[in-house]
Phi, psi and omega in degrees: 000147177217154176239132179253124178267118183264105181290334179298317179296318179301310182291329175297315179292325177297326177299322178294320178295317180298317179297314178298317180295319179297314179295320179295316179297319178298315179299318181293316179298316180296318180295317179295317179300317179297321180290323176300316178299314180301313180292323181291335179299335179277350184243340184299135179306142186231119172239285176256354176093000182297316181296314180300317181292340180281350180298136181205161173239131177242121181264124177253170181302323185246358182196170176234148180240126172256126184215162175226153171114323183053240180286339182259049185297326178298320178295318179298318178295316178303314180291321181293316182277342179079012177191166176287165180305324182277004179088357180272172178052060179288132177283121182268319183222139172261147189299317185246144180296146182086346179267137189196177172286173180058031183294342177258323182288314184297318178301328178288309181300317184285347182235020185302314181294324176298316180292323176298316179294315180299316178300313180299318180294315179296315181298310181297317180296325183285329180260000173080037176244000000 
């Protein structure tokens, strides 16, 4: 008696797993990016609302980009860093409470464990584990 192990069948099935994992990771990255934008909207400096309205998420095939500024990216960087690139013009006070520099960075840092869990749940749910 003999058993023949067919590697073609094995690799064919592995391809399905890879496709499911890739799609699951993409869904998780997109969901986390959307949530980062939502949370950052509560912290972005607010004067007339132009900077806040410029917030967007752009989904690419392999990653997502959360950004602010549009055409006024230098202004968005100035507000995010709380000063100009050369260290001058330090922002001392933001107009509304809760609004501050690091409006994009802090929501990620402050919610990292939540995002790790959310990523895992979406990923696991999508591939059926």
